[in-house]
N, C-alpha and C positions, 0 to 999 in steps of 0.2 A: 966630165960624165955628169949627166943630167938625171936626177932622181925624181920619179913620179910618186908623190905622196897622195894616198887615197884616204879619205875619211872613213872612219869606222862605220861600215854599213851593218846595221843591226839585222840579223836574220830573225824572222818571226818565229817565235817559240811554238813547237808543234804540240805542246802539252797545255791543257787547261788545268788550272789549279784552284783548290778550295781549302780554305782554313777550317779544319775540323774542330780544333780546340785551342784555346789560348789561356794559360794559367800563370799566375804570378807564384813563384816558389821562393822560399827564403830559408836560410839556415843560420844559426847563431854561432858566431866564433867569439874569441876573447875581445876582438875590437868592436863587436856589435853585430847587427844583423846584415847578412849579405843577400840582397835581393836580385833575382834573375827572372827571365820569362821563358816559359816552355811552349812551343808551338807544335801542333800536329798537323801536317799538311798531307792532302791527297792530290795526286796529279794523274792525269789520264789524257789519252788522245782520242777517246771515243771510237777507236778502231780496234780495241782488244788489248791495249797496253795500260797498265795502271800500277801505281806505287804509292806507298804510305811510309811516312818517316816522322820522327819526333826529334827536336832538337832544342837546346836552350842557349840563350844569349843575354848579354847585359841589357839590351833594349829589345823592343818588340820586332823591329825591322830586322835586326840581326838574327834573332831567333827564326823568324819566317824565311828569310833568305837561306839560312843554314839547312833548315828542314826541307826546303824545296829542292835544294841541291842533293840532299841525301835521298829524297823520294825519286828523283830522276835516276839516281845510281841503282836504287833497289827495285826499279820497275820490273814487272813481270808480264808475260804474255798470257792472255786469257782465251782459251779455245771456246768459240761460240759456233752455234748451228742455228740458223734462222733467227738470229737476234736473241737467242737464249742459250743457256748452258746445256751441255750434252747429257748430264745425269744428275740425280740428287746427290748432295754431299753434306757431310756434317764435320765441323771442326771445333776444337776447344783450344783456347789460349788463355792461360792463367784461369780465372774464374768465369770468363766469357765463353759461352757456347752459342754457335750459330748453325742453323739449318737452311740450306738453299735448295729450292726445288725449280726445275724447268717448267715453263708454261707455254701454252698455245699462242700463236701469233695473234695480237690484238688484245691480249689479256692485260698487258701493261706491267709497270714496275710496282708490285705489291710488296713493298718493303718500307721499313721506317728508319729514320735517323741515319746512323753511320752506314748501314748497308745500302740504303737509297743513294747516298752520295757516291760511294765507291762503285756501285753498279752503273750509275748514270755516266760517270767519268770513264768506265771501262767500255762503254757502248752496248751494254746489255739492256734491251728494251723490254723483255718479257721474262719475269722471274718472280717467284713467290718466296719469301724468307720469313724466318722467325728467329728472334734472339732469345734463346732459352735460359741463359744465365741470369742471375740475380743482380749482376753488376750493372751500373750505368756509366762505368768508365769508358769513355769514347775511344781511348787509345787501345785498350784491350779488346774492345768490340771490333775495332778496325783491323787489328792484327789477326783476330779469329777469322774474319772474312777473307783477308789476304791468304791465310793458311788454307781455308776451304777452296779458294780459287786455284791455289797451287796444286791441289789434288785432282783437278779436273783432267780427264784424258778423253780424247776422241776415239770412240770404238769403231772398228771397221765392220 
């Protein structure tokens, strides 16, 4: 019997990814300090699917890989109408508050920081947003945006 061995053909990943935040975290134990890295990744296919996840690892590459896998697992579908969201939405996650408003075609992506990254990877081209919370924590802001996008419904 003759076996055909194929080389691993790598399938192109359908998601684009962006590193949102990278932090060195440490805690002290009896033996000394233990240092790890925490990565916050955003993935999206620019066609309505987006995911955010955070993970930590012993080195930067391990943290990024783990966060990317988790983000793919947690990806959500975002309903869009004419490259914008169907209606205004507000969400709060921890101390982060986010307001997202739909805009006319051609207005562009009027959003800053975390919201801009998530909306561009989700494929939303016309949106206006405001981060209302006092926190600058990118992870909490990202989770607030995802919570807001989960609330979107297409009305008939």
